[in-house]
N, CA, C and O of each residue as an XYZ file, in Angstrom:
576
protein
N      -5.335      2.042     16.830
C      -5.469      1.651     15.818
C      -4.995      0.597     14.840
O      -3.765      0.623     14.870
N      -5.407     -0.283     14.019
C      -5.145     -1.494     13.902
C      -4.893     -1.989     12.345
O      -5.655     -2.751     11.751
N      -3.208     -1.193     11.570
C      -3.456     -0.732      9.564
C      -2.786     -2.338      9.593
O      -2.064     -2.931     10.394
N      -3.450     -2.716      8.230
C      -2.785     -3.907      7.452
C      -2.266     -3.295      6.206
O      -3.053     -2.636      5.528
N      -0.758     -3.463      5.735
C      -0.311     -3.179      5.325
C       0.060     -4.261      4.459
O       0.629     -5.194      5.025
N      -0.189     -4.398      2.801
C      -0.255     -4.794      1.849
C       0.673     -4.902      0.871
O       0.164     -4.390     -0.127
N       1.433     -5.174      0.693
C       2.901     -4.706     -0.748
C       2.621     -5.755     -1.986
O       2.533     -6.878     -1.489
N       2.495     -5.792     -3.024
C       2.932     -6.038     -3.903
C       4.093     -6.651     -4.954
O       5.271     -6.452     -4.659
N       3.757     -7.419     -6.221
C       4.575     -7.709     -6.621
C       5.717     -6.885     -6.729
O       5.483     -5.685     -6.588
N       7.194     -7.289     -6.995
C       8.619     -7.207     -7.431
C       8.990     -5.699     -6.103
O       9.907     -4.949     -6.438
N       8.303     -5.400     -4.808
C       8.393     -4.710     -3.510
C       9.708     -5.697     -2.961
O      10.703     -5.265     -2.379
N       9.548     -6.534     -3.162
C      10.427     -6.973     -2.204
C      11.652     -6.853     -2.685
O      12.542     -7.311     -1.968
N      12.242     -5.930     -4.612
C      13.412     -5.666     -4.746
C      13.524     -4.925     -4.617
O      14.410     -4.288     -5.187
N      12.401     -4.234     -3.439
C      13.149     -1.904     -3.286
C      15.133     -2.486     -2.809
O      15.479     -3.622     -2.484
N      15.662     -1.758     -2.890
C      16.674     -1.309     -3.086
C      17.712     -1.834     -3.825
O      18.709     -1.119     -3.724
N      17.875     -2.790     -4.522
C      18.259     -3.084     -5.833
C      17.667     -3.226     -7.202
O      17.976     -3.885     -8.195
N      16.874     -2.525     -6.962
C      15.656     -2.177     -8.512
C      15.521     -0.934     -8.962
O      15.403      0.121     -8.340
N      15.556     -1.222    -10.438
C      15.479      0.637    -10.568
C      15.839      2.126     -9.113
O      15.051      3.048     -8.901
N      17.094      1.934     -8.413
C      17.071      2.843     -7.382
C      16.379      4.238     -7.467
O      15.751      4.850     -6.603
N      16.798      4.700     -9.293
C      16.345      5.946    -10.118
C      14.619      6.917    -10.115
O      14.217      8.080    -10.106
N      14.237      5.936    -10.124
C      12.452      5.591     -9.460
C      11.932      4.586     -7.886
O      11.119      5.165     -7.164
N      12.090      4.112     -7.734
C      11.677      4.023     -6.484
C      12.213      4.352     -5.310
O      11.553      4.656     -4.317
N      13.952      4.286     -5.400
C      15.093      5.120     -3.809
C      16.218      4.002     -3.661
O      16.424      3.098     -4.471
N      16.946      4.248     -2.401
C      18.226      2.925     -2.024
C      16.852      2.484     -1.024
O      17.040      1.289     -1.256
N      16.082      2.472     -0.446
C      15.989      2.005      0.832
C      15.018      0.928      0.241
O      14.339      1.181     -0.755
N      14.945     -0.918      1.219
C      14.581     -1.790      0.996
C      13.813     -1.117      1.330
O      13.783      0.102      1.496
N      12.843     -2.197      1.504
C      11.007     -2.831      2.049
C      10.672     -2.855      3.052
O       9.623     -2.508      3.595
N      12.364     -3.662      3.692
C      12.179     -3.853      5.789
C      12.547     -1.828      6.214
O      11.876     -1.179      7.017
N      13.606     -1.338      5.496
C      13.912     -0.284      5.489
C      12.904      0.977      6.227
O      12.714      1.506      7.323
N      12.150      1.070      3.996
C      10.725      1.953      4.695
C      10.327      1.259      5.587
O      10.395      1.921      6.622
N       9.883      0.129      5.804
C       9.150     -0.275      7.322
C      10.134      0.349      8.933
O       9.427      0.931      9.756
N      10.867      0.278      9.101
C      11.395      0.567      9.908
C      11.226      2.001      9.828
O      10.692      2.722     10.671
N      11.787      2.366      8.617
C      11.615      4.365      8.431
C       9.907      4.270      9.234
O       9.640      4.096     10.423
N       9.327      4.388      8.496
C       7.697      4.419      8.288
C       7.460      4.532     10.151
O       6.778      5.448     10.613
N       8.149      3.436     11.102
C       7.645      2.854     12.224
C       7.964      4.485     13.331
O       7.353      5.182     14.142
N       9.157      4.422     12.744
C      10.230      5.655     13.709
C       9.697      7.151     13.673
O       9.386      7.867     14.625
N       9.673      7.503     11.927
C       9.085      8.526     11.890
C       7.051      8.306     12.330
O       7.029      8.780     13.466
N       5.985      7.996     12.098
C       5.293      7.406     12.982
C       5.499      7.573     14.926
O       4.328      7.614     15.305
N       6.276      7.663     16.014
C       7.444      7.918     16.615
C       5.831      6.953     17.879
O       5.524      5.761     17.899
N       5.109      8.343     18.844
C       4.374      8.157     19.747
C       3.352      7.461     18.533
O       3.450      6.252     18.741
N       2.832      7.576     17.882
C       1.332      6.995     17.865
C       0.429      6.703     17.895
O      -0.053      7.079     16.827
N      -0.438      6.116     18.550
C      -1.440      4.690     18.693
C      -1.771      3.921     17.010
O      -2.847      3.973     16.414
N      -0.686      3.343     16.602
C      -0.901      2.691     16.469
C       0.313      1.258     15.288
O       1.476      1.268     14.887
N      -0.774      0.348     15.186
C      -0.033     -1.218     15.379
C       0.101     -1.422     13.521
O      -0.941     -1.665     12.914
N       1.117     -1.330     12.921
C       0.397     -2.131     11.318
C       1.959     -2.959     11.347
O       2.977     -2.990     12.038
N       1.284     -3.702      9.879
C       1.039     -5.520      9.725
C       2.095     -5.704      9.259
O       2.810     -6.392      9.987
N       2.705     -5.279      8.002
C       3.412     -5.562      6.968
C       4.354     -6.719      6.442
O       5.445     -7.142      6.825
N       3.112     -7.214      4.947
C       3.356     -7.619      4.146
C       3.120     -7.990      2.881
O       2.256     -7.500      2.153
N       4.067     -9.070      2.529
C       4.507     -8.777      1.316
C       4.259     -9.691      0.066
O       5.121    -10.569      0.062
N       3.406     -9.810     -0.989
C       3.408    -11.568     -2.315
C       3.754    -10.858     -3.840
O       3.319     -9.967     -4.569
N       4.391    -11.459     -3.818
C       4.419    -10.976     -5.646
C       3.097    -12.058     -6.456
O       2.855    -12.061     -7.662
N       2.329    -12.990     -5.289
C       1.224    -13.512     -6.263
C       0.107    -12.874     -6.290
O       0.068    -11.920     -5.513
N      -0.797    -13.055     -6.895
C      -1.371    -12.710     -6.938
C      -3.317    -13.115     -5.938
O      -4.234    -12.530     -5.361
N      -2.819    -14.637     -6.413
C      -4.155    -14.837     -5.927
C      -3.500    -14.519     -4.067
O      -4.435    -13.993     -3.463
N      -2.362    -14.676     -3.193
C      -2.391    -14.013     -2.449
C      -2.738    -13.367     -1.796
O      -3.218    -13.461     -0.666
N      -2.473    -12.380     -2.631
C      -2.892    -11.277     -2.388
C      -4.478    -11.179     -1.993
O      -4.864    -10.735     -0.911
N      -5.458    -11.725     -3.173
C      -6.801    -11.381     -2.808
C      -6.931    -12.248     -1.670
O      -7.954    -12.055     -1.012
N      -5.968    -13.378     -1.167
C      -6.475    -13.997     -0.502
C      -6.578    -13.231      1.155
O      -7.402    -13.307      2.066
N      -5.050    -12.355      0.928
C      -5.236    -11.328      1.322
C      -6.219     -9.990      2.631
O      -6.555     -9.969      3.815
N      -6.289     -9.206      1.563
C      -7.362     -8.727      1.289
C      -8.795     -9.910      2.348
O      -8.841     -9.844      3.576
N      -9.278    -10.377      1.939
C     -10.109    -11.378      2.494
C     -10.272    -11.731      3.754
O     -11.327    -12.038      4.309
N      -8.760    -11.661      4.379
C      -8.718    -12.946      5.292
C      -9.683    -10.690      5.984
O     -10.731    -10.626      6.627
N      -8.886     -9.447      5.554
C      -9.757     -8.771      6.554
C     -11.297     -8.535      6.206
O     -11.721     -7.380      6.220
N     -11.693     -9.032      6.059
C     -13.510     -8.858      5.694
C     -13.982     -9.086      8.053
O     -14.473     -8.421      8.966
N     -13.531    -10.084      7.877
C     -14.152    -10.209      9.270
C     -13.260     -9.978     10.295
O     -13.529    -10.259     11.463
N     -12.160     -9.460      9.924
C     -10.918     -8.917     11.670
C     -11.284     -7.983     11.938
O     -12.266     -7.328     11.587
N     -10.258     -7.784     12.815
C     -10.431     -6.648     14.143
C      -8.804     -5.977     13.382
O      -7.641     -5.969     13.784
N      -9.527     -5.443     12.054
C      -8.236     -4.219     11.321
C      -9.140     -3.414     11.463
O     -10.288     -3.728     11.777
N      -8.630     -1.944     11.191
C      -8.913     -0.534     11.207
C      -8.994     -0.218      9.424
O      -9.838      0.055      8.571
N      -7.744     -0.426      9.523
C      -7.933     -0.301      7.924
C      -6.513     -0.412      7.156
O      -5.394     -0.499      7.660
N      -6.925     -0.383      5.631
C      -5.700     -1.147      4.603
C      -5.450     -0.582      3.729
O      -5.963     -0.309      2.643
N      -4.122     -0.288      4.526
C      -2.326     -0.069      2.760
C      -2.159     -0.746      2.255
O      -1.728     -1.887      2.418
N      -2.399     -0.316      1.674
C      -2.205     -1.151     -0.831
C      -1.187     -0.594     -1.244
O      -1.374      0.249     -2.121
N       0.247     -0.843     -0.784
C       0.361     -1.073     -2.422
C       0.209     -2.114     -3.499
O       1.261     -2.753     -3.495
N      -0.597     -2.580     -4.409
C      -0.422     -2.812     -4.996
C       0.767     -3.226     -6.292
O       0.572     -4.134     -7.100
N       1.534     -2.681     -6.278
C       2.349     -1.707     -7.634
C       1.932     -2.623     -8.986
O       0.760     -2.953     -8.806
N       2.271     -3.006     -9.887
C       1.617     -3.282    -10.806
C      -0.124     -3.814    -11.420
O      -0.923     -3.449    -12.283
N      -0.031     -4.855    -10.367
C      -1.575     -5.399     -9.551
C      -2.489     -4.349     -9.780
O      -3.683     -4.596     -9.944
N      -1.909     -2.857     -9.814
C      -2.161     -1.717     -9.933
C      -3.682     -1.524    -10.936
O      -4.827     -1.100    -10.777
N      -2.771     -2.181    -12.111
C      -2.924     -1.024    -13.102
C      -3.515     -2.819    -14.324
O      -3.768     -2.687    -15.521
N      -3.595     -4.322    -13.545
C      -4.200     -4.785    -14.253
C      -6.021     -6.042    -13.949
O      -6.936     -6.683    -14.465
N      -5.289     -5.515    -12.586
C      -6.165     -6.086    -11.426
C      -7.409     -5.828    -11.009
O      -7.805     -5.043    -10.147
N      -8.155     -6.787    -11.914
C     -10.309     -6.729    -11.653
C     -10.165     -7.750    -10.384
O     -11.236     -7.819     -9.781
N      -9.148     -8.552     -9.819
C      -9.511     -9.614     -8.960
C      -9.557     -8.658     -7.533
O     -10.221     -8.313     -6.555
N      -8.115     -8.525     -8.366
C      -7.894     -7.253     -5.924
C      -8.945     -5.587     -6.048
O      -9.196     -4.743     -5.187
N      -9.330     -5.682     -7.503
C     -10.374     -4.755     -7.322
C     -11.339     -5.098     -6.458
O     -11.723     -4.671     -5.370
N     -11.856     -6.563     -7.686
C     -13.158     -6.471     -6.025
C     -12.523     -7.331     -4.976
O     -12.713     -6.457     -4.131
N     -12.246     -7.777     -4.652
C     -11.769     -7.930     -3.391
C     -11.722     -7.192     -2.638
O     -12.121     -7.502     -1.516
N     -11.241     -5.934     -2.871
C     -10.458     -4.857     -1.925
C     -12.619     -4.561     -2.087
O     -13.112     -4.877     -1.004
N     -13.482     -4.193     -2.880
C     -14.633     -3.553     -2.735
C     -15.906     -4.053     -1.455
O     -16.894     -3.611     -0.869
N     -14.708     -5.745     -1.593
C     -15.476     -6.350      0.006
C     -15.747     -5.977      0.706
O     -16.897     -6.036      1.143
N     -14.074     -4.920      1.566
C     -14.102     -4.372      2.665
C     -14.493     -3.724      2.719
O     -14.606     -3.231      1.596
N     -15.316     -2.689      4.053
C     -15.936     -2.139      4.653
C     -15.104     -0.975      5.851
O     -15.475     -0.262      6.783
N     -13.886     -1.284      5.212
C     -13.061     -1.074      6.428
C     -11.858      0.405      4.691
O     -11.328      0.196      3.600
N     -12.136      1.892      5.785
C     -10.996      2.919      5.393
C      -9.459      1.597      3.755
O      -8.613      0.735      3.993
N      -9.878      2.150      2.581
C      -8.132      1.668      1.963
C      -7.501      3.153      1.678
O      -8.125      4.210      1.588
N      -6.082      2.938      1.562
C      -5.481      3.881      1.098
C      -4.485      2.986      0.537
O      -3.714      2.170      1.044
N      -4.775      3.464     -0.952
C      -3.484      2.813     -2.117
C      -2.496      3.588     -2.168
O      -2.872      4.760     -2.194
N      -1.270      3.455     -2.197
C       0.063      4.063     -2.207
C       0.784      3.339     -3.485
O       0.329      2.316     -3.996
N       1.883      3.955     -3.903
C       2.539      3.969     -4.621
C       3.914      4.898     -4.548
O       3.943      6.129     -4.574
N       5.212      3.861     -4.435
C       5.752      5.422     -4.001
C       6.125      6.045     -5.206
O       6.502      7.199     -5.000
N       6.176      5.549     -6.940
C       6.789      6.963     -7.874
C       5.241      7.699     -8.548
O       4.062      7.352     -8.480
N       5.704      8.454     -8.971
C       4.283      9.454     -9.736
C       3.451      8.275    -10.753
O       3.762      8.082    -11.929
N       2.424      7.603    -10.082
C       2.599      6.791    -11.739
C       2.525      7.938    -13.074
O       3.383      7.893    -13.956
N       1.629      8.749    -13.098
C       1.382      9.430    -14.281
C       2.788     10.462    -14.837
O       2.858     11.209    -15.813
N       3.672     10.182    -13.917
C       5.067     10.540    -14.626
C       5.057      9.801    -15.530
O       4.876     10.472    -16.546
N       5.201      8.179    -15.893
C       5.550      7.212    -16.605
C       4.702      6.654    -17.571
O       3.634      7.075    -18.016
N       5.611      5.212    -17.933
C       4.281      5.146    -19.387
C       2.746      4.893    -18.726
O       2.236      4.628    -17.637
N       2.360      5.151    -20.116
C       0.948      5.656    -20.301
C       0.094      4.600    -19.304
O      -0.670      4.654    -18.340
N       0.857      3.416    -20.345
C      -0.123      1.875    -19.102
C      -0.289      2.339    -17.720
O      -1.374      2.639    -17.222
N       1.370      2.402    -16.857
C       0.650      2.964    -15.491
C      -0.438      4.435    -15.308
O      -0.058      5.009    -14.287
N      -0.996      4.795    -15.608
C      -1.852      6.013    -15.878
C      -3.238      6.388    -15.177
O      -3.936      7.259    -14.658
N      -3.019      4.389    -15.762
C      -5.226      3.768    -15.524
C      -5.346      2.931    -13.918
O      -5.769      1.782    -13.790
N      -5.044      3.490    -13.203
C      -4.811      1.966    -11.209
C      -6.139      2.140    -11.360
O      -6.795      3.164    -11.167
N      -6.785      0.191    -12.015
C      -8.193      0.308    -11.151
C      -8.534      0.225    -10.438
O      -9.675      0.643    -10.245
N      -7.669     -0.503     -9.287
C      -7.187     -0.922     -7.754
C      -7.884      0.573     -7.215
O      -8.947      0.604     -6.595
N      -7.129      1.726     -7.550
C      -7.290      2.691     -7.050
C      -9.018      3.285     -6.471
O      -9.305      3.895     -5.441
N      -9.819      2.860     -7.484
C     -11.465      2.573     -7.523
C     -12.067      2.047     -5.982
O     -12.744      2.756     -5.238
N     -11.774      1.057     -5.786
C     -11.622      0.660     -4.737
C     -11.977      2.023     -3.338
O     -12.941      2.293     -2.623
N     -10.574      2.573     -3.531
C      -9.572      3.766     -2.208
C     -10.384      4.279     -2.033
O     -11.292      4.540     -2.823
N     -10.239      4.658     -0.576
C     -10.861      6.175     -0.101
C      -9.597      7.221      0.043
O      -9.832      8.301      0.584
N      -8.139      6.914     -0.466
C      -7.336      7.631     -0.282
C      -6.320      7.202     -0.923
O      -5.971      6.083     -0.548
N      -5.307      7.937     -2.277
C      -4.390      7.602     -3.297
C      -3.637      8.198     -3.599
O      -3.795      9.162     -4.348
N      -2.299      7.742     -3.004
C      -1.112      8.473     -2.887
C       0.352      8.273     -3.339
O       1.229      7.520     -2.916
N       0.336      9.320     -4.477
C       2.258      8.875     -5.461
C       2.566     10.100     -5.590
O       2.143     11.253     -5.677
N       4.415      8.717     -5.551
C       5.122     10.279     -5.651
C       5.651     10.066     -4.381
O       6.669     10.689     -4.080
N       5.339      9.591     -3.884
C       6.065      9.705     -2.560
C       7.030      9.272     -1.510
O       7.169      9.281     -0.287
N       7.702      8.842     -2.742
C       8.766      7.576     -2.300
C       8.546      7.168     -0.942
O       7.419      6.755     -0.668
N       9.573      7.217      0.114
C       9.446      6.126      1.742
C       8.134      7.255      2.767
O       7.649      7.008      3.872
N       7.923      8.307      1.982
C       7.576      8.198      2.730
C       5.903      8.251      3.056
O       5.196      8.643      3.984
N       5.661      7.473      1.424
C       4.228      7.353      1.113
C       3.923      6.148      2.698
O       3.527      6.919      3.573
N       3.952      5.173      3.100
C       3.529      4.444      3.805
C       3.465      5.074      5.894
O       3.090      4.448      6.886
N       3.977      6.401      5.761
C       4.192      7.638      7.229
C       2.545      8.358      6.446
O       1.634      7.570      6.703
N       2.299      8.947      6.049
C       1.775      9.487      5.175
C       0.392      9.077      4.752
O      -0.515      9.895      4.902
N       0.153      7.969      4.271
C      -0.970      7.071      4.304
C      -1.023      6.437      5.830
O      -2.058      5.771      5.826
N      -0.568      6.350      6.793
C      -0.854      5.461      8.182
C      -1.257      6.677      9.302
O      -2.034      6.709     10.256
N      -0.313      7.675      8.683
C      -0.960      9.638      9.601
C      -2.612     10.277      8.976
O      -3.207     10.787      9.925
N      -3.333     10.346      7.824
C      -3.705     10.252      7.045
C      -5.320      9.195      7.095
O      -6.477      9.418      6.740
N      -4.518      7.855      7.812
C      -5.213      6.924      8.811
C      -5.628      7.463      9.813
O      -6.648      8.064      9.473
N      -5.407      7.636     11.058
C      -5.246      8.404     12.503
C      -5.666      9.978     12.189
O      -6.447     10.630     12.883
N      -5.150     10.340     11.282
C      -6.233     12.069     11.462
C      -8.002     12.287     10.985
O      -8.870     13.144     11.151
N      -7.847     10.652     10.164
C      -8.756     10.292      9.497
C     -10.109      9.812     11.582
O     -11.242      9.969     12.038
N      -9.067      9.368     11.852
C      -9.927      8.482     12.329
C     -10.534      9.021     14.460
O     -11.335      8.682     15.331
N      -9.126     10.267     14.130
C      -9.427     11.224     15.488
C     -10.457     12.062     15.227
O     -10.843     12.852     16.088
């Protein structure tokens, strides 16, 4: 299984920003952790991050006619504001898992609404560094 992972704004600052919310691991460390946790599972994870809404939309649109089997997306703050990302996600015919490291419902009220999640097959939040691992695992189990 080939899975694209898209990470949104400020996730490049993991490990340095709000450690009490997001933990101490960097995005690179979470990537390595996830791959190691998946062990010998037959999965290829392709990681990508951008702070730009337009780049994220372009990346999602590139999946429309690709050989990817699924998408894991952490739209970060764009989850709460981006109808444009939601519309791009709705154009996909592959499974989508939206992940959030923190429990958005235990945070500020503006984070309780997740527009982009409307296009997701599965939503996972509050799992910290394990979010991507469980997202990939759920896609692998769904495919079997």
